[in-house]
N, CA, C and O of each residue as an XYZ file, in Angstrom:
932
protein
N      59.593     57.399     63.372
C      58.435     58.611     63.467
C      58.755     59.684     64.160
O      58.336     60.746     63.700
N      59.483     59.732     65.303
C      59.495     60.792     66.009
C      60.780     61.819     65.608
O      60.792     63.044     65.725
N      61.851     60.949     65.104
C      62.884     61.773     64.221
C      62.421     62.305     63.127
O      62.967     63.332     62.721
N      61.378     61.771     62.440
C      60.845     62.486     61.252
C      60.024     63.707     61.551
O      60.003     64.661     60.774
N      59.372     63.681     62.639
C      58.584     64.925     63.033
C      59.495     65.877     63.844
O      59.166     67.063     63.873
N      60.470     65.530     64.422
C      61.517     66.458     65.009
C      62.148     67.223     63.807
O      62.345     68.435     63.895
N      62.482     66.484     62.627
C      63.080     67.235     61.349
C      62.107     67.980     60.693
O      62.495     69.011     60.144
N      60.916     67.684     60.627
C      59.789     68.674     60.004
C      59.468     69.899     60.794
O      59.190     70.996     60.310
N      59.542     69.569     62.179
C      59.591     70.866     63.029
C      60.692     71.744     63.049
O      60.536     72.940     63.296
N      61.751     71.268     62.817
C      62.937     72.168     62.644
C      62.743     72.749     61.310
O      62.999     73.948     61.202
N      62.333     72.106     60.271
C      62.230     72.829     58.757
C      61.312     73.874     59.173
O      61.736     75.026     59.083
N      60.174     73.699     59.598
C      59.033     74.690     59.818
C      59.676     75.901     60.589
O      59.480     77.040     60.166
N      60.526     75.655     61.839
C      61.011     76.811     62.427
C      61.671     77.670     61.597
O      61.452     78.878     61.496
N      62.772     76.797     60.791
C      63.826     77.788     59.980
C      62.965     78.469     58.868
O      63.432     79.482     58.349
N      61.965     78.084     58.529
C      61.260     78.810     57.508
C      60.464     79.882     58.130
O      60.392     80.971     57.559
N      59.951     79.706     59.080
C      59.004     80.784     60.114
C      60.191     81.811     60.254
O      60.001     82.949     59.826
N      61.500     81.463     60.868
C      62.586     82.397     61.094
C      62.749     83.284     59.706
O      62.747     84.515     59.703
N      62.879     82.525     58.621
C      63.290     83.325     57.455
C      62.127     84.210     57.131
O      62.333     85.344     56.700
N      60.789     83.703     57.336
C      59.659     84.778     56.984
C      59.544     85.847     57.828
O      59.043     86.892     57.413
N      59.984     85.729     59.092
C      59.934     86.451     60.095
C      61.197     87.794     59.731
O      60.905     88.984     59.840
N      62.241     87.424     59.406
C      63.385     88.124     59.126
C      62.917     88.982     57.890
O      62.956     90.212     57.889
N      62.444     88.169     56.777
C      62.094     88.895     55.485
C      61.100     90.019     55.786
O      61.238     91.152     55.324
N      60.086     89.648     56.589
C      58.886     90.729     56.552
C      59.596     92.023     57.546
O      59.775     93.156     57.100
N      59.892     91.674     58.724
C      60.392     92.439     59.733
C      61.300     93.607     59.078
O      61.099     94.812     59.228
N      62.451     92.952     58.241
C      63.511     93.807     57.654
C      62.893     94.861     56.579
O      63.229     96.043     56.512
N      61.981     94.257     55.794
C      61.397     94.974     54.745
C      60.617     96.061     55.329
O      60.757     97.226     54.957
N      59.605     95.614     56.452
C      58.955     96.759     57.071
C      59.480     97.946     57.695
O      59.039     99.088     57.565
N      60.574     97.527     58.464
C      61.269     98.460     59.029
C      61.858     99.387     58.229
O      61.704    100.602     58.352
N      62.612     98.779     57.313
C      63.515     99.878     56.459
C      62.657    100.581     55.403
O      63.080    101.675     55.029
N      61.536    100.137     54.870
C      60.626    100.874     54.194
C      60.198    102.026     54.802
O      60.280    103.139     54.282
N      59.559    101.701     56.325
C      58.826    102.783     56.924
C      59.908    103.862     57.408
O      59.608    105.055     57.451
N      61.222    103.380     57.782
C      62.226    104.186     58.253
C      62.592    105.411     57.278
O      62.841    106.571     57.606
N      62.558    104.817     55.926
C      62.892    105.701     54.807
C      61.826    106.830     54.723
O      62.046    108.038     54.623
N      60.645    106.203     54.784
C      59.312    107.240     54.581
C      59.321    108.010     55.846
O      59.023    109.174     55.577
N      59.542    107.848     57.138
C      59.528    108.676     58.211
C      60.556    109.793     58.108
O      60.276    110.983     58.256
N      61.777    109.313     57.840
C      63.014    110.360     57.529
C      62.524    111.300     56.157
O      62.728    112.514     56.138
N      62.061    110.799     55.369
C      61.742    111.776     54.089
C      60.547    112.508     54.446
O      60.629    113.692     54.122
N      59.419    112.171     55.033
C      58.400    113.276     55.566
C      58.816    114.106     56.465
O      58.424    115.269     56.554
N      59.751    113.494     57.295
C      60.139    114.598     58.502
C      60.945    115.691     57.969
O      60.764    116.843     58.362
N      61.977    115.343     56.944
C      62.796    116.504     56.613
C      62.373    117.201     55.592
O      63.077    118.141     55.225
N      60.901    116.860     54.764
C      60.272    117.571     53.990
C      59.388    118.583     54.930
O      58.685    119.428     54.376
N      59.426    118.501     56.151
C      58.531    119.482     56.945
C      57.267    118.979     57.337
O      56.459    119.713     57.905
N      56.998    117.661     57.056
C      55.675    117.206     57.634
C      55.386    117.029     58.993
O      56.246    116.609     59.769
N      54.000    117.375     59.426
C      53.801    117.264     60.800
C      53.599    115.644     61.383
O      53.465    114.693     60.612
N      53.601    115.544     62.527
C      53.561    114.495     63.318
C      52.598    113.571     62.693
O      52.881    112.424     62.346
N      51.274    114.214     62.550
C      50.184    113.585     62.237
C      50.383    113.172     60.544
O      49.797    112.163     60.154
N      51.066    113.827     59.736
C      51.418    113.453     58.657
C      52.267    112.428     58.588
O      51.998    111.503     57.820
N      53.404    112.397     59.345
C      54.290    111.244     59.234
C      53.712    109.921     59.805
O      54.165    108.876     59.337
N      52.708    109.855     60.818
C      52.217    108.757     61.347
C      51.123    108.142     60.013
O      51.036    106.970     59.645
N      50.377    109.323     59.473
C      49.525    108.834     58.478
C      50.180    108.004     57.234
O      49.787    106.965     56.704
N      51.418    108.894     56.926
C      52.155    108.173     55.885
C      52.722    106.810     56.218
O      52.614    105.943     55.351
N      53.313    106.510     57.365
C      53.851    105.641     58.233
C      52.907    104.378     58.200
O      53.279    103.268     57.818
N      51.778    104.651     58.599
C      50.933    103.609     58.995
C      50.130    103.110     57.545
O      49.801    101.948     57.306
N      49.966    103.970     56.895
C      49.485    103.654     55.359
C      50.350    102.764     54.553
O      49.924    101.865     53.830
N      51.852    103.137     54.761
C      52.838    102.402     54.115
C      52.874    100.864     54.893
O      53.044     99.798     54.301
N      52.690    101.014     56.232
C      52.756     99.708     57.053
C      51.804     98.687     56.423
O      52.194     97.602     55.990
N      50.616     99.074     56.402
C      49.645     98.132     55.897
C      49.514     97.839     54.405
O      48.828     96.907     53.986
N      50.020     98.454     53.824
C      50.055     98.547     52.330
C      51.342     97.552     51.990
O      51.411     96.684     51.119
N      52.129     97.876     52.758
C      53.497     96.873     52.532
C      53.256     95.431     53.161
O      53.842     94.457     52.687
N      52.382     95.310     54.237
C      52.042     93.991     54.915
C      51.364     93.188     53.718
O      51.791     92.123     53.272
N      50.322     93.821     53.307
C      49.731     93.334     52.335
C      50.476     92.695     51.058
O      50.406     91.539     50.641
N      51.125     93.661     50.618
C      52.021     93.258     49.389
C      53.004     92.243     49.594
O      53.180     91.264     48.869
N      53.690     92.568     50.725
C      54.669     91.398     51.166
C      54.004     90.084     51.429
O      54.585     89.098     50.978
N      52.909     89.903     52.067
C      52.029     88.830     52.243
C      51.670     88.035     51.045
O      51.767     86.818     50.889
N      51.127     89.170     50.019
C      50.758     88.480     48.634
C      51.949     87.933     47.902
O      51.926     86.871     47.280
N      52.980     88.716     48.012
C      54.227     88.299     47.340
C      54.779     86.742     47.807
O      55.235     85.929     47.003
N      54.659     86.541     49.052
C      55.191     85.513     49.652
C      54.251     84.442     49.130
O      54.691     83.492     48.483
N      52.959     84.586     49.405
C      51.921     83.631     48.820
C      52.171     82.993     47.403
O      52.260     81.791     47.155
N      52.268     84.062     46.511
C      52.390     83.737     45.044
C      53.861     83.237     44.782
O      54.065     82.364     43.939
N      54.733     83.717     45.406
C      56.264     83.150     45.219
C      56.280     81.594     45.650
O      56.828     80.793     44.893
N      55.676     81.143     46.879
C      55.837     79.880     47.316
C      54.763     79.135     46.618
O      54.977     77.931     46.482
N      53.513     79.663     46.089
C      52.846     78.882     44.946
C      53.718     78.492     43.883
O      53.888     77.316     43.560
N      54.349     79.604     43.264
C      55.242     79.510     42.085
C      56.362     78.282     42.386
O      56.657     77.493     41.488
N      56.845     78.212     43.483
C      58.175     77.277     43.794
C      57.289     75.751     43.758
O      57.763     74.801     43.136
N      55.982     75.640     44.482
C      55.468     74.486     44.625
C      54.963     73.873     42.939
O      55.144     72.710     42.578
N      54.341     74.914     42.113
C      54.020     74.546     40.808
C      55.167     74.119     40.339
O      55.124     73.015     39.795
N      56.405     74.772     40.393
C      57.757     74.356     39.540
C      58.158     73.071     39.983
O      58.626     72.330     39.118
N      58.067     72.602     41.259
C      58.345     71.361     41.845
C      57.390     70.306     41.256
O      57.864     69.270     40.790
N      56.256     70.498     41.259
C      55.217     69.918     40.594
C      55.415     69.535     39.195
O      55.231     68.364     38.864
N      55.783     70.443     38.327
C      55.945     70.469     37.059
C      57.289     69.272     36.763
O      57.136     68.265     36.072
N      58.598     69.660     37.462
C      59.558     69.010     37.359
C      59.223     67.509     37.666
O      59.589     66.627     36.890
N      58.515     67.231     38.820
C      58.113     65.977     39.225
C      57.349     65.134     38.144
O      57.535     63.923     38.018
N      56.385     65.935     37.291
C      55.551     65.437     36.455
C      56.551     65.031     35.045
O      56.229     64.113     34.291
N      57.758     65.844     34.844
C      58.472     65.482     33.412
C      59.260     64.453     33.983
O      59.524     63.547     33.192
N      59.821     64.302     35.404
C      60.586     63.082     35.649
C      59.889     61.886     35.628
O      60.444     60.887     35.170
N      58.774     61.834     36.049
C      57.896     60.699     35.721
C      57.563     60.222     34.468
O      57.386     59.016     34.303
N      57.431     61.185     33.374
C      57.243     60.891     31.920
C      58.587     60.321     31.480
O      58.682     59.387     30.685
N      59.671     60.972     32.074
C      61.106     60.265     31.633
C      61.415     58.774     32.177
O      62.073     57.904     31.606
N      60.878     58.720     33.215
C      60.976     57.274     33.760
C      60.420     56.270     33.197
O      60.848     55.116     33.235
N      59.224     56.731     32.523
C      58.170     55.813     31.847
C      58.808     55.671     30.371
O      58.791     54.594     29.776
N      59.266     56.623     29.932
C      59.839     56.608     28.225
C      61.135     55.928     28.309
O      61.312     54.859     27.725
N      62.007     56.466     28.972
C      63.407     56.134     29.015
C      64.003     55.776     30.468
O      64.721     56.463     31.194
N      63.545     54.648     30.640
C      63.783     54.124     32.180
C      65.075     53.885     32.358
O      65.538     54.328     33.409
N      66.033     53.132     31.419
C      67.471     52.933     31.564
C      68.036     54.320     31.669
O      68.542     54.681     32.732
N      67.990     54.990     30.797
C      68.675     56.338     31.163
C      68.525     57.223     32.577
O      69.420     57.829     33.166
N      67.068     57.102     32.945
C      67.032     57.533     34.129
C      67.636     56.706     35.184
O      68.180     57.243     36.149
N      67.575     55.483     35.060
C      68.369     54.453     36.155
C      69.916     54.969     36.206
O      70.640     54.992     37.201
N      70.172     55.294     35.151
C      71.760     55.647     35.055
C      72.087     56.916     35.682
O      73.176     57.170     36.195
N      70.886     57.863     35.602
C      71.255     59.159     36.301
C      71.143     59.023     37.691
O      71.746     59.827     38.402
N      70.431     58.086     38.219
C      70.244     57.861     39.597
C      71.729     57.131     40.172
O      72.310     57.428     41.216
N      72.093     56.218     39.279
C      73.424     55.608     39.470
C      74.562     56.817     39.741
O      75.199     57.025     40.774
N      74.598     57.497     38.545
C      75.734     58.575     38.767
C      75.521     59.475     39.728
O      76.564     59.852     40.260
N      74.426     60.009     40.187
C      74.018     60.708     41.319
C      74.777     60.116     42.541
O      75.691     60.787     43.022
N      74.488     59.001     43.036
C      74.962     58.354     44.090
C      76.396     57.807     44.163
O      77.072     57.630     45.176
N      76.744     57.560     42.790
C      78.207     57.281     42.678
C      79.091     58.669     43.108
O      80.075     58.653     43.848
N      78.567     59.744     42.535
C      79.425     61.258     42.822
C      79.210     61.396     44.555
O      79.974     62.078     45.238
N      78.164     60.713     45.068
C      78.010     60.947     46.493
C      78.856     59.985     47.468
O      78.762     59.868     48.689
N      79.749     59.304     46.523
C      80.577     58.170     47.145
C      80.113     56.609     47.318
O      80.682     55.735     47.972
N      79.221     56.537     46.741
C      78.634     55.032     46.730
C      79.445     54.369     45.690
O      79.909     54.990     44.734
N      79.646     52.874     45.918
C      80.258     52.048     44.730
C      79.880     50.626     44.846
O      79.218     50.225     45.804
N      80.323     49.774     43.798
C      80.045     48.423     44.045
C      78.801     48.101     44.271
O      77.875     48.789     43.842
N      78.626     46.994     44.985
C      77.301     46.271     45.467
C      76.608     47.206     46.060
O      75.437     47.312     45.698
N      77.045     48.005     46.971
C      76.461     48.798     48.038
C      75.673     49.911     46.807
O      74.475     50.180     46.903
N      76.437     50.402     45.828
C      75.781     51.435     44.865
C      74.520     50.679     44.055
O      73.447     51.271     43.936
N      74.699     49.468     43.561
C      73.718     48.562     42.913
C      72.622     48.599     43.899
O      71.553     48.988     43.429
N      72.624     48.299     45.121
C      71.655     48.087     45.864
C      70.665     49.210     46.374
O      69.507     49.032     46.751
N      71.431     50.527     46.302
C      70.858     51.860     46.524
C      69.856     52.104     45.296
O      68.683     52.447     45.438
N      70.522     51.866     44.016
C      69.797     52.095     42.864
C      68.831     51.177     42.800
O      67.780     51.711     42.449
N      68.717     49.964     42.995
C      67.673     49.038     42.941
C      66.444     49.369     43.731
O      65.285     49.237     43.339
N      66.900     49.873     45.047
C      65.989     50.167     46.010
C      65.065     51.421     45.721
O      63.873     51.506     46.017
N      65.927     52.488     45.015
C      65.301     53.594     44.971
C      64.309     53.627     43.721
O      63.237     54.229     43.769
N      64.790     52.873     42.507
C      63.931     52.625     41.299
C      62.759     51.455     41.333
O      62.029     51.138     40.393
N      62.776     50.926     42.604
C      61.513     49.764     42.859
C      60.002     50.776     42.789
O      58.974     50.309     42.298
N      60.054     51.932     43.250
C      58.742     52.778     43.223
C      58.908     54.027     42.236
O      59.772     54.877     42.449
N      58.195     54.081     41.346
C      58.160     55.252     40.292
C      58.096     56.589     41.102
O      58.776     57.578     40.826
N      57.232     56.508     42.097
C      56.627     57.961     42.704
C      58.000     58.364     43.552
O      58.454     59.504     43.455
N      58.585     57.433     44.329
C      59.888     57.632     45.064
C      61.028     58.023     44.165
O      61.751     58.989     44.411
N      61.153     57.329     43.231
C      62.321     57.377     42.000
C      61.999     58.970     41.535
O      62.859     59.848     41.606
N      60.981     59.143     41.174
C      60.769     60.723     40.418
C      61.190     61.824     41.496
O      61.907     62.796     41.255
N      60.641     61.513     42.679
C      60.989     62.549     43.875
C      62.472     62.545     44.006
O      63.112     63.592     44.095
N      62.974     61.450     44.018
C      64.482     61.460     44.359
C      65.154     62.191     43.413
O      65.942     63.047     43.815
N      64.955     61.978     41.907
C      65.544     62.761     40.915
C      65.218     64.195     40.920
O      66.113     64.961     40.563
N      64.095     64.675     41.263
C      63.824     65.998     41.417
C      64.562     66.611     42.692
O      65.127     67.691     42.522
N      64.607     66.042     43.905
C      65.495     66.384     44.874
C      66.956     66.549     44.538
O      67.541     67.614     44.733
N      67.598     65.366     43.974
C      69.042     65.527     43.672
C      69.307     65.979     42.557
O      70.408     66.516     42.434
N      68.679     65.935     41.742
C      69.063     66.409     40.339
C      68.619     67.875     40.237
O      69.437     68.714     39.859
N      67.651     68.145     40.483
C      67.154     69.738     40.337
C      67.295     70.468     41.688
O      67.176     71.692     41.626
N      67.514     69.960     42.816
C      67.942     70.455     44.234
C      66.532     71.319     44.513
O      66.533     72.493     44.885
N      65.490     70.627     44.297
C      64.158     71.051     44.718
C      63.335     70.316     45.775
O      63.352     69.086     45.801
N      62.712     70.928     46.530
C      62.065     70.230     47.892
C      60.474     70.420     47.675
O      60.052     71.468     47.187
N      59.699     69.484     48.012
C      58.168     69.511     47.991
C      57.685     70.675     48.881
O      58.322     71.026     49.874
N      56.535     71.258     48.489
C      55.989     72.150     49.389
C      54.663     71.983     49.665
O      53.784     71.986     48.804
N      54.489     71.839     50.836
C      52.984     71.657     51.320
C      52.160     72.793     51.215
O      52.611     73.884     51.562
N      50.939     72.677     50.755
C      50.031     73.662     50.619
C      49.980     74.497     51.623
O      50.220     75.698     51.497
N      49.603     73.835     52.911
C      49.520     74.848     54.061
C      50.694     75.509     54.321
O      50.570     76.524     55.008
N      51.840     75.203     53.949
C      52.988     75.988     54.082
C      52.910     77.440     53.391
O      53.528     78.440     53.758
N      52.062     77.341     52.366
C      51.771     78.668     51.437
C      51.032     79.622     52.141
O      51.326     80.802     51.945
N      50.101     79.344     52.948
C      49.187     80.215     53.538
C      49.962     80.724     54.863
O      49.748     81.844     55.327
N      50.987     79.706     55.504
C      51.406     80.101     56.717
C      52.543     80.865     56.427
O      52.933     81.591     57.342
N      53.237     80.879     55.261
C      54.335     81.864     54.952
C      53.817     83.367     54.734
O      54.407     84.381     55.107
N      52.702     83.307     54.114
C      52.189     84.498     53.718
C      51.782     85.529     54.913
O      51.974     86.739     55.024
N      51.057     84.445     55.883
C      50.976     85.150     57.134
C      51.786     85.498     57.902
O      51.603     86.539     58.532
N      52.919     84.736     58.081
C      54.038     85.223     58.952
C      54.805     86.377     58.428
O      55.210     87.230     59.217
N      55.070     86.482     56.967
C      55.707     87.546     56.488
C      54.770     88.764     56.589
O      55.313     89.782     57.019
N      53.360     88.858     56.247
C      52.686     90.041     56.459
C      52.570     90.512     58.042
O      52.491     91.709     58.318
N      52.564     89.591     58.958
C      52.567     89.997     60.254
C      53.866     90.404     60.833
O      53.893     91.191     61.779
N      54.944     89.911     60.317
C      56.145     90.513     60.640
C      56.789     91.866     59.776
O      57.723     92.639     59.990
N      55.952     91.742     58.882
C      56.206     93.414     58.016
C      55.266     94.330     58.861
O      55.786     95.439     58.984
N      54.216     94.250     59.400
C      53.648     94.960     60.254
C      54.576     95.520     61.620
O      54.797     96.660     62.031
N      54.973     94.255     62.075
C      55.818     94.364     63.254
C      57.068     95.276     63.030
O      57.359     96.216     63.769
N      57.709     94.924     62.026
C      58.894     95.659     61.671
C      58.529     97.205     61.291
O      59.276     98.100     61.687
N      57.593     97.446     60.666
C      57.096     98.664     60.334
C      56.979     99.851     61.539
O      57.382    101.014     61.539
N      56.353     99.171     62.428
C      55.857    100.035     63.691
C      56.983    100.388     64.398
O      56.886    101.470     64.976
N      57.962     99.834     64.516
C      59.283     99.982     65.022
C      59.550    101.559     65.047
O      59.634    102.280     66.041
N      59.669    101.934     63.605
C      60.103    103.528     63.156
C      59.261    104.299     63.844
O      59.642    105.411     64.207
N      57.992    103.848     64.137
C      56.702    104.862     64.355
C      56.455    104.898     65.811
O      55.802    105.777     66.373
N      57.036    103.856     66.406
C      56.814    104.051     68.019
C      57.093    105.192     68.983
O      56.405    105.558     69.936
N      58.331    105.712     68.505
C      58.528    107.112     69.203
C      57.485    108.094     69.013
O      56.992    108.777     69.911
N      57.154    108.125     67.677
C      56.111    109.176     67.442
C      54.798    108.933     67.932
O      54.121    109.918     68.226
N      54.330    107.815     68.069
C      53.183    107.441     69.029
C      53.073    107.669     70.282
O      52.010    107.842     70.877
N      54.482    107.684     70.887
C      54.493    107.927     72.501
C      54.626    109.126     72.741
O      53.954    109.704     73.595
N      55.621    109.751     71.939
C      56.169    111.392     72.296
C      55.397    112.238     71.531
O      55.286    113.353     72.040
N      54.739    112.066     70.320
C      53.938    112.727     69.616
C      54.595    114.062     69.155
O      53.837    115.013     68.966
N      55.912    114.223     68.959
C      56.766    115.480     68.518
C      57.722    115.111     67.702
O      58.149    113.961     67.603
N      58.142    116.180     67.012
C      59.579    116.032     66.101
C      60.581    115.594     66.589
O      61.365    115.019     65.834
N      60.909    115.714     68.037
C      61.826    115.191     68.601
C      62.203    113.684     68.725
O      63.286    113.213     69.074
N      61.087    113.051     68.367
C      60.762    111.635     68.220
C      61.892    110.944     67.101
O      62.167    109.747     67.179
N      62.424    111.714     66.203
C      62.996    111.323     65.122
C      64.483    110.940     65.612
O      65.044    110.045     64.980
N      65.148    111.527     66.656
C      65.985    110.654     67.081
C      66.075    109.613     67.911
O      67.139    109.049     68.167
N      64.766    109.242     68.464
C      64.561    108.155     69.320
C      64.341    107.022     68.259
O      64.587    105.838     68.490
N      63.830    107.528     67.012
C      63.163    106.661     65.809
C      64.727    105.999     65.386
O      64.905    104.799     65.176
N      65.683    106.936     65.321
C      66.712    106.513     64.608
C      67.669    105.483     65.360
O      68.307    104.652     64.714
N      67.746    105.567     66.737
C      68.383    104.962     67.692
C      67.739    103.648     67.773
O      68.355    102.583     67.739
N      66.271    103.798     67.900
C      65.497    102.433     68.126
C      65.595    101.495     66.922
O      65.743    100.281     67.065
N      65.502    102.134     65.655
C      65.766    101.332     64.532
C      67.098    100.723     64.295
O      67.208     99.587     63.834
N      68.135    101.490     64.616
C      69.436    100.895     64.524
C      69.566     99.711     65.379
O      70.023     98.689     64.867
N      69.174     99.712     66.795
C      69.307     98.709     67.587
C      68.649     97.510     66.853
O      69.275     96.461     66.705
N      67.396     97.670     66.398
C      66.639     96.667     66.136
C      67.150     96.034     64.816
O      67.113     94.811     64.683
N      67.600     96.797     63.893
C      68.460     96.092     62.641
C      69.536     95.623     63.015
O      69.836     94.498     62.613
N      70.266     96.211     63.730
C      71.599     95.168     64.311
C      71.158     94.158     64.798
O      71.688     93.175     64.280
N      70.169     93.818     65.833
C      69.835     92.749     66.545
C      69.181     91.667     65.599
O      69.292     90.467     65.852
N      68.516     92.123     64.532
C      67.969     91.228     63.438
C      69.109     90.293     62.764
O      69.163     89.068     62.653
N      70.129     91.465     62.293
C      71.238     90.807     61.487
C      71.988     89.936     62.628
O      72.420     88.833     62.295
N      72.133     90.314     63.751
C      72.968     89.328     64.743
C      72.382     88.042     65.052
O      73.023     86.995     65.148
N      70.924     88.192     65.230
C      70.323     86.829     65.383
C      70.051     85.998     64.301
O      69.732     84.827     64.509
N      70.152     86.546     62.922
C      70.077     85.891     61.816
C      71.261     84.922     61.775
O      71.113     83.713     61.602
N      72.460     85.531     61.946
C      73.795     85.092     61.834
C      73.790     83.883     62.875
O      74.154     82.754     62.550
N      73.441     84.145     63.881
C      73.394     83.152     65.104
C      72.386     81.909     64.689
O      72.784     80.758     64.869
N      71.396     82.096     64.266
C      70.418     81.129     63.745
C      70.794     80.203     62.638
O      70.489     79.021     62.483
N      71.505     80.975     61.919
C      71.972     80.377     60.438
C      73.328     80.154     60.556
O      73.656     79.267     61.345
N      74.297     80.815     59.892
C      75.697     80.823     59.836
C      76.082     82.157     59.237
O      75.354     82.824     58.503
N      77.559     82.541     59.710
C      77.994     83.702     59.460
C      78.652     84.476     60.686
O      78.512     83.928     61.779
N      79.251     85.504     60.651
C      79.640     86.471     61.861
C      78.580     87.135     62.160
O      78.084     87.875     61.310
N      78.000     87.005     63.465
C      76.903     87.971     64.184
C      77.151     89.461     64.141
O      76.219     90.258     64.034
N      78.370     89.814     64.222
C      78.858     91.195     64.337
C      78.720     91.652     62.858
O      77.987     92.580     62.516
N      79.529     90.881     61.968
C      79.407     91.351     60.420
C      78.023     91.536     59.854
O      77.816     92.484     59.097
N      77.021     90.657     60.185
C      75.626     90.485     59.717
C      74.700     91.710     60.300
O      73.865     92.359     59.670
N      75.105     91.855     61.775
C      74.462     92.999     62.534
C      74.871     94.249     61.813
O      74.006     95.048     61.455
N      75.975     94.434     61.611
C      76.583     95.724     61.119
C      75.963     96.022     59.703
O      75.496     97.118     59.392
N      76.018     94.765     58.768
C      75.437     94.779     57.452
C      74.057     95.260     57.322
O      73.671     96.092     56.501
N      73.274     94.598     58.299
C      71.535     94.878     58.315
C      71.558     96.404     58.676
O      70.831     97.175     58.048
N      72.346     96.835     59.635
C      72.356     98.202     60.359
C      72.615     99.304     59.039
O      71.866    100.256     58.819
N      73.640     99.020     58.345
C      73.913    100.028     57.060
C      72.857    100.105     56.069
O      72.584    101.133     55.450
N      72.239     98.927     55.930
C      71.140     98.801     54.875
C      70.109     99.812     55.441
O      69.688    100.730     54.738
N      69.784     99.663     56.481
C      68.688    100.459     57.176
C      69.055    101.984     57.407
O      68.208    102.874     57.344
N      70.303    102.188     57.663
C      70.623    103.781     57.601
C      70.575    104.210     56.390
O      70.042    105.288     56.129
N      71.207    103.317     55.325
C      71.129    103.915     53.955
C      69.600    104.309     53.676
O      69.311    105.483     53.443
N      68.702    103.378     53.702
C      67.361    104.003     53.566
C      66.916    105.360     54.184
O      66.248    106.209     53.593
N      67.311    105.429     55.262
C      67.107    106.563     56.064
C      67.798    107.878     55.680
O      67.337    108.977     55.988
N      68.906    107.701     55.005
C      69.827    108.793     54.379
C      68.945    109.126     53.161
O      68.590    110.285     52.945
N      68.593    108.088     52.363
C      67.983    108.513     51.185
C      66.706    109.004     51.305
O      66.346    109.814     50.451
N      65.770    108.621     52.374
C      64.765    109.148     52.685
C      64.713    110.476     52.791
O      63.916    111.152     52.140
N      65.799    111.099     53.856
C      65.921    112.127     54.222
C      66.453    113.332     53.177
O      66.082    114.505     53.221
N      67.411    112.756     52.231
C      67.861    113.475     51.070
C      66.594    113.889     50.196
O      66.408    115.048     49.828
N      65.763    112.855     49.908
C      64.632    113.274     49.016
C      63.495    114.227     49.681
O      62.780    115.027     49.078
N      63.504    113.962     50.983
C      62.640    114.965     51.740
C      63.051    116.373     51.716
O      62.316    117.323     51.448
N      64.306    116.419     52.023
C      64.930    117.807     51.894
C      64.835    118.466     50.473
O      64.485    119.638     50.333
N      65.142    117.707     49.510
C      64.825    118.152     48.235
C      63.527    118.866     47.895
O      63.397    119.941     47.309
N      62.665    118.121     48.342
C      61.172    118.465     48.160
C      60.912    119.626     48.993
O      60.108    120.470     48.595
N      61.583    119.777     50.252
C      61.302    120.693     51.198
C      61.993    122.163     50.734
O      61.543    123.288     50.955
N      63.029    121.854     50.138
C      63.747    123.191     49.554
C      63.030    123.727     48.383
O      63.077    124.935     48.147
N      62.287    122.814     47.539
C      61.496    123.438     46.409
C      60.165    123.893     46.770
O      59.514    124.380     45.845
N      59.589    123.837     47.986
C      58.126    124.182     48.304
C      58.302    125.740     48.861
O      57.316    126.380     49.227
């Protein structure tokens, strides 16, 4: 029981980290591009803040909604496949039993042990169907409470990430803040990538630089677009 709770807690933590990175990165990169675009177009600090804050909350709502609907879709897809597997078990049990046997034979089971595993897994039709969905379709069940949690975490982290490029403008209140925004955003992006690789897998330095390049790409595009509009005005 304790091991199950520990594994469930680790699963929730991994999902939270995924949602934090997703929302934070999206919010930061999006607003960074807007800040540089409006700034290079000659917008005042008030206009930069207004555009940045408007984008912050619009993006937070959008990202939270996307997280909510996409997680619901994943849950519905799992339930659909589970229902199909239950019907197949009812209609063609022998074929489904052979599929279970093949799955666990491919995992290295054989002989008497393989037959014992197949017998045990096919005793209960609910567990049998769940095993088929997990092992054959590589789908995991999604708790309804996870849907709301995911959308809240993504939305909140989007706001947090979006505010990073705006902080220098809120504190300094001048166009000189653009340099501080660039440095602060670059550091934040690198640390996000570094921490992501540390928490999952991969080279922290490579992932940090990759995240940094993505953010700087958004800044350059925003700057170029702003310059084009400023030149036409």
